[in-house]
C-alpha positions in Angstrom: 21.8 -10.4 25.3 18.3 -8.9 25.3 16.1 -9.9 22.3 15.2 -6.6 20.6 11.6 -5.9 20.0 10.4 -4.1 16.8 6.9 -2.8 16.5 5.4 -1.9 13.1 2.5 0.4 12.9 0.3 0.5 9.8 -3.3 1.2 8.6 -5.1 0.8 5.4 -5.5 -2.1 2.9 -3.5 -5.3 2.5 -1.0 -3.2 0.3 -0.2 -1.2 3.4 0.3 -4.4 5.5 2.0 -6.9 3.4 5.4 -5.0 3.1 5.6 -4.9 6.9 4.7 -8.6 7.0 7.6 -9.3 4.6 10.2 -7.6 6.6 8.7 -8.6 9.9 9.0 -12.3 9.0 12.6 -11.8 8.0 13.5 -9.9 11.1 12.0 -12.6 13.2 14.1 -15.2 11.3 17.1 -13.1 12.2 16.3 -13.4 15.8 14.2 -10.3 16.7 10.8 -10.1 18.3 8.3 -8.5 15.9 4.8 -7.2 16.5 2.4 -5.5 14.1 0.1 -2.8 15.3 -2.9 -2.4 13.0 -6.7 -2.6 12.7 -8.6 -5.6 13.8 -9.4 -6.7 10.2 -5.7 -7.7 9.6 -5.4 -9.7 12.8 -5.7 -13.2 11.1 -3.1 -12.3 8.4 -0.6 -11.0 11.0 -0.9 -14.2 13.2 -0.9 -16.5 10.1 2.5 -14.9 9.3 3.7 -16.0 12.8 4.0 -12.4 14.1 2.4 -10.8 17.2 -0.7 -8.8 16.6 -1.3 -5.6 18.6 -4.5 -3.6 18.0 -4.3 -0.1 16.7 -7.5 1.8 15.9 -9.3 3.1 13.8 -11.1 0.0 12.5 -13.1 0.3 9.3 -16.7 -0.7 9.6 -18.0 -4.1 8.7 -21.2 -5.1 7.0 -23.6 -3.6 6.3 -21.8 -0.3 6.3 -18.6 -1.3 4.6 -19.7 -0.7 1.0 -20.8 2.9 1.7 -17.6 3.6 3.8 -15.2 2.3 1.1 -17.1 4.1 -1.6 -16.2 7.3 0.1 -12.7 6.0 1.0 -12.0 5.4 -2.7 -13.7 8.3 -4.2 -11.3 9.7 -7.0 -11.6 13.4 -6.0 -12.7 13.4 -2.3 -11.3 10.1 -1.0 -8.1 11.6 0.5 -10.1 14.3 2.4 -12.5 11.5 3.8 -9.6 9.3 4.9 -8.0 12.1 6.8 -10.9 14.4 7.9 -13.4 11.7 8.7 -11.5 8.5 9.4 -7.9 8.9 10.7 -7.8 12.3 12.4 -11.0 12.0 14.6 -9.5 8.7 15.9 -6.0 10.2 16.8 -6.5 9.8 20.6 -7.6 6.2 20.3 -4.7 5.5 17.8 -2.2 7.1 20.2 -3.4 5.2 23.3 -3.4 1.9 21.3 0.1 2.5 20.0 1.4 3.6 23.3 0.3 0.4 24.7 1.6 -1.6 21.8 5.0 -0.2 22.1 5.3 -0.5 25.9 8.1 -3.0 25.7 9.5 -2.0 22.2 13.0 -1.0 21.3 12.2 0.4 17.9 9.0 1.7 16.2 8.7 1.5 12.4 5.6 3.2 11.0 3.9 3.5 7.6 4.0 7.1 6.5 0.8 9.2 6.1 -1.6 6.4 7.6 0.0 5.5 11.0 -0.6 9.1 12.3 0.0 8.3 15.9 3.6 7.1 15.5 5.3 10.4 15.4 3.4 11.5 18.4 4.3 8.3 20.4 7.9 8.7 19.4 8.1 12.4 20.3 6.3 12.0 23.6 8.1 9.0 24.8 11.6 9.1 23.2 11.1 5.7 21.6 13.4 5.4 18.6 11.3 5.6 15.5 11.9 5.2 11.7 9.3 5.6 9.0 8.6 3.9 5.7 7.0 5.1 2.4 5.5 2.6 0.1 4.8 4.8 -3.0 6.9 7.4 -4.8 4.0 9.9 -4.8 3.8 10.2 -1.1 7.2 11.8 -0.7 5.7 14.8 -2.4 8.8 15.9 -4.3 8.6 19.2 -6.2 10.7 17.6 -8.8 8.0 15.0 -9.6 4.7 15.5 -11.4 2.1 16.0 -8.6 0.0 12.8 -8.8 -2.0 13.9 -5.8 -3.9 16.6 -7.7 -7.3 15.4 -8.9 -7.4 18.3 -11.4 -6.9 18.0 -15.2 -3.9 19.7 -16.7 -2.6 21.2 -13.6 -0.3 18.2 -12.7 1.3 18.4 -16.2 1.8 22.1 -15.8 3.4 21.7 -12.4 5.8 19.1 -13.9 6.8 21.6 -16.5 7.1 24.5 -14.2 8.6 23.8 -10.8 7.8 27.3 -9.6 4.2 26.7 -10.2 4.4 23.4 -8.4 5.9 25.0 -5.4 3.1 27.6 -5.3 0.4 24.9 -5.7 2.0 22.8 -3.1 1.9 25.7 -0.6 -1.8 26.0 -1.0 -2.3 22.3 -0.8 -0.5 22.2 2.5 -2.4 25.1 3.9 -5.8 23.5 2.7 -5.0 20.1 4.1 -4.2 21.5 7.5 -7.9 21.5 8.3 -8.1 17.8 7.5 -5.7 17.0 10.3 -6.8 19.7 12.8 -7.5 17.1 15.6 -3.9 15.8 15.2 -2.4 19.2 15.6 -4.7 20.0 18.6 -3.6 16.7 20.3 0.1 17.5 19.6 -0.4 20.7 21.5 -2.0 18.7 24.4 1.0 16.6 24.5 3.2 19.7 24.5 4.8 18.9 21.2 5.7 21.3 18.4 2.6 21.7 16.4 4.3 23.0 13.3 5.2 19.8 11.3 2.4 19.0 9.0 1.3 15.4 9.8 0.7 14.6 6.1 4.0 16.1 4.8 7.3 16.6 6.7 5.6 15.4 10.0 5.2 11.9 8.5 9.0 11.3 8.2 11.4 10.3 10.8 14.6 12.4 11.1 16.4 9.2 12.1 15.7 7.1 8.9 13.0 7.0 6.2 12.8 3.8 4.2 11.7 4.5 0.6 10.3 1.0 0.0 9.5 1.2 -3.7 11.4 0.1 -6.8 13.8 2.7 -8.2 12.4 1.6 -11.6 9.3 3.5 -10.7 11.1 6.5 -9.1 14.5 7.3 -7.8 15.9 9.7 -5.3 15.0 13.4 -5.7 16.9 16.4 -4.4 14.1 17.2 -1.9 13.6 13.9 -0.4 14.3 13.8 3.4 18.0 13.7 4.1 17.4 10.5 6.1 15.8 8.6 3.2 17.2 5.4 2.0 15.7 3.6 -1.0 15.4 -0.1 -0.2 13.2 -1.3 -3.1 9.9 -3.1 -2.8 9.4 -5.6 0.0 7.4 -8.5 -1.5 5.5 -10.8 0.9 5.5 -14.4 -0.1 4.2 -15.9 3.1 0.7 -17.3 3.7 0.5 -18.8 0.2 -1.1 -22.2 -0.3 -0.7 -24.5 -3.1 -2.9 -23.7 -6.1 -6.3 -25.7 -6.0 -6.3 -28.3 -8.7 -9.2 -26.8 -10.6 -7.3 -23.4 -10.8 -4.0 -25.2 -11.8 -5.8 -26.9 -14.6 -7.4 -23.7 -15.8 -4.1 -21.8 -15.8 -2.4 -24.6 -17.8 -4.8 -24.5 -20.6 -3.4 -23.3 -23.9 -6.6 -22.8 -26.0 -6.7 -19.0 -25.4 -4.2 -16.5 -23.9 -5.0 -15.7 -20.2 -6.0 -12.3 -18.8 -6.1 -11.9 -15.0 -8.6 -9.3 -13.7 -8.4 -8.0 -10.1 -9.0 -5.1 -7.9 -6.6 -6.6 -5.5 -6.7 -5.4 -1.9 -8.1 -1.9 -3.0 -11.2 -1.5 -0.9 -13.2 -0.1 -3.7 -16.7 -1.3 -4.6 -16.3 -3.3 -7.9 -19.1 -1.7 -9.9 -19.1 -3.0 -13.4 -15.4 -3.8 -13.5 -15.8 -7.6 -13.8 -18.7 -7.5 -16.1 -16.7 -5.3 -18.5 -13.8 -7.7 -18.0 -15.8 -10.7 -19.0 -17.2 -8.9 -22.1 -13.8 -7.7 -23.2 -12.2 -11.2 -22.8 -14.9 -12.7 -24.9 -14.4 -10.1 -27.6 -10.7 -10.7 -27.8 -10.9 -14.5 -27.5 -9.1 -14.7 -24.1 -9.5 -16.8 -21.0 -10.5 -14.6 -18.0 -9.4 -15.3 -14.4 -11.6 -13.1 -12.1 -10.0 -12.6 -8.7 -12.8 -11.1 -6.5 -11.5 -10.8 -3.0 -12.8 -8.3 -0.4 -15.7 -6.2 -1.5 -15.1 -7.6 -5.0 -17.0 -10.6 -3.8 -20.2 -8.6 -4.3 -19.7 -8.4 -8.0 -22.6 -9.9 -9.9 -21.5 -12.3 -12.7 -23.3 -14.8 -14.8 -23.7 -18.2 -13.3 -22.5 -20.5 -14.5 -19.6 -18.7 -16.1 -18.5 -19.8 -19.7 -15.8 -22.5 -19.7 -13.1 -19.9 -20.7 -13.7 -18.0 -17.5 -13.0 -18.8 -13.7 -13.8 -16.8 -10.6 -11.7 -17.2 -7.4 -11.8 -15.5 -4.1 -8.0 -15.5 -3.9 -5.1 -16.5 -6.1 -1.4 -16.1 -5.2 0.0 -13.9 -8.0 3.4 -15.6 -8.0 1.7 -18.8 -9.1 -0.8 -17.2 -11.4 1.3 -14.6 -13.3 3.8 -16.9 -15.1 0.6 -18.2 -17.1 -0.8 -14.7 -17.8 -0.5 -12.8 -21.1 -1.8 -9.6 -19.4 -3.0 -8.3 -16.1 -5.8 -5.8 -15.5 -6.0 -4.1 -12.1 -6.4 -0.9 -10.2 -2.9 0.2 -9.9 -1.8 -0.6 -6.3 2.0 -0.4 -6.0 2.4 -4.0 -4.7 0.3 -5.4 -7.5 2.3 -3.4 -10.1 5.6 -4.7 -8.8 4.5 -8.3 -8.7 3.4 -8.0 -12.4 6.6 -6.4 -13.2 8.6 -9.2 -11.7 6.6 -11.6 -13.8 7.2 -9.6 -17.0 3.5 -9.4 -17.7 2.1 -6.3 -19.6 -0.4 -4.5 -17.5 -3.7 -2.7 -18.2 -4.5 -0.3 -15.3 -7.8 1.3 -14.3 -6.8 3.6 -11.3 -9.5 4.4 -8.7 -8.1 6.8 -6.2 -5.1 7.9 -4.0 -1.7 6.9 -5.4 -3.0 4.5 -8.0 -3.0 7.0 -11.0 0.5 8.1 -10.2 1.7 4.5 -9.9 0.1 3.7 -13.3 1.5 6.7 -15.0 5.1 5.7 -13.9 4.7 2.3 -15.3 3.1 3.5 -18.5 6.1 5.9 -18.9 8.3 2.7 -18.9 6.3 1.3 -21.8 4.9 -1.7 -19.9 1.4 -0.6 -19.2 -1.8 1.0 -20.7 -3.9 3.2 -18.5 -7.7 3.5 -18.7 -9.3 6.3 -16.7 -12.1 4.9 -14.5 -14.6 7.3 -16.2 -13.7 5.7 -19.6 -13.6 2.1 -18.4 -15.9 -0.1 -20.4 -15.9 -3.3 -22.3 -15.0 -1.7 -25.7 -12.1 0.4 -24.3 -10.9 -2.5 -22.2 -11.1 -4.8 -25.2 -9.0 -2.5 -27.3 -6.4 -2.2 -24.5 -6.2 -6.0 -24.2 -5.8 -6.3 -28.0 -3.0 -3.7 -27.9 -1.2 -5.5 -25.0 -1.2 -8.7 -26.9 -0.3 -7.3 -30.3 2.2 -4.7 -29.3 5.6 -6.5 -29.1 7.2 -3.4 -27.8 5.0 -3.5 -24.6 5.9 -7.2 -23.9 9.6 -6.5 -24.6 9.5 -3.6 -22.2 7.8 -5.7 -19.5 10.3 -8.5 -19.9 13.2 -6.1 -19.7 11.8 -4.6 -16.4 11.3 -8.1 -15.0 15.0 -8.8 -15.4 15.8 -5.7 -13.4 13.0 -6.0 -10.8 14.0 -9.6 -10.0 17.4 -8.3 -8.9 15.8 -6.2 -6.1 15.7 -7.5 -2.6 13.7 -4.9 -0.7 13.1 -7.1 2.2 16.8 -7.8 2.9 17.8 -4.1 2.4 15.0 -2.8 4.7 16.0 -5.4 7.4 19.6 -4.3 7.0 18.6 -0.7 7.7 16.5 -1.6 10.7 19.2 -3.8 12.1 21.8 -0.9 11.7 19.4 1.3 13.7 19.1 -1.3 16.4 22.9 -1.5 16.6 23.1 2.2 17.1 20.9 1.9 20.1 23.4 -0.4 21.8 23.0 -3.8 23.4 20.4 -2.7 25.9 17.9 -1.2 23.4 15.3 1.3 24.5 13.1 -1.1 26.5 11.2 0.9 29.2 7.8 0.4 30.7 5.5 3.1 29.3 1.9 3.6 28.5 -1.4 5.1 29.7 -1.8 5.1 33.5 -4.1 2.1 33.3 -2.0 0.3 30.7 1.1 0.6 32.9 -0.7 -1.5 35.6 -2.5 -4.0 33.4 -2.2 -6.1 30.3 -5.6 -4.8 29.0 -5.3 -2.6 26.0 -6.8 0.9 26.0 -9.9 -0.5 24.0 -10.5 -3.2 26.5 -9.2 -6.1 24.5 
């Protein structure tokens, strides 16, 4: 019997990659061929996971332009517009050509909603079976939820209280954001496809199956979710982790002060004063500070040498670190939130942009986190939040209760089961056909020449 080939398409940060690595590794263990189509910056991680890498543009710029690019990418008010108007949409032809080539021998395409904008076009123009995946509750844009996508004070709360107002606001949001994705609509017309589905809303979802890959603890099914949606829970990637360095292990095992972990995770934001405030707040509250400064956070300026109660690392596997932590301070990425939930650790969250504020609000509603708006983030405010996280027994009890529930989830297995069910529906022969751009059909060279 032919080995089915599943291609995953994703773009963005590590939080947008890791869920697909998790289910890709498990599908490969179950006997399937798996490829990941994404930007070049993720190639090493894909191949380290033992999966095939296939390039899909756009690629974010490297140094020296990365800091300016990601400052616009993570702007709290205009970041979403920049991502779609200036980054993803103008590259739609390149993305489409790359993904067309990447799926030339595929049986099923699985795409990350919102970011992998070429996937619906490739599926519609070739007939390739396609399912989509949503990693955050906010991006299902339910009218029954508080609209976390509105960077306007008071209006989200009013919309949550009055669904009729929310529907009206959403109508204008859809209309306004059409211009952000105008190149995608124009390209759809060139491909002779229906131009009506909005690429950021209903157009992002597959009618075949939508995998809602986030914990039901953070948000359950709403009446206006796509009919094809199935909630799998969060897919946690545990691969690629190495043993903790001896110095880090010794630091974690100290008992002289409670440990606070500070990180901006894979969020591509410029660190600013985040780590400087973290050090000052930890000193004020008598805590040890583990500063995880990966990505652009490596540019954070910190004292050298650090005091003996602080340690800076470029990377630390959270599953090995969090059992030692009394509190975790981070930006609110959905993957980081869930890992801390599984560890039963109270969280202090400073959202930057996109879905982070909505993720943080959902966790705070469960009584396991305190949220500090970025505009108010400073050593004093952070110190008080750390003190409250340690002193408030209710927060820790809530975090421990959530951990017991979160550990019962197996988002990887559930997502893989759904994908296998789709493959079984395709039959033993799958969908394998030779497709691609005219040059790609005659050559192994990708459309970008690699």
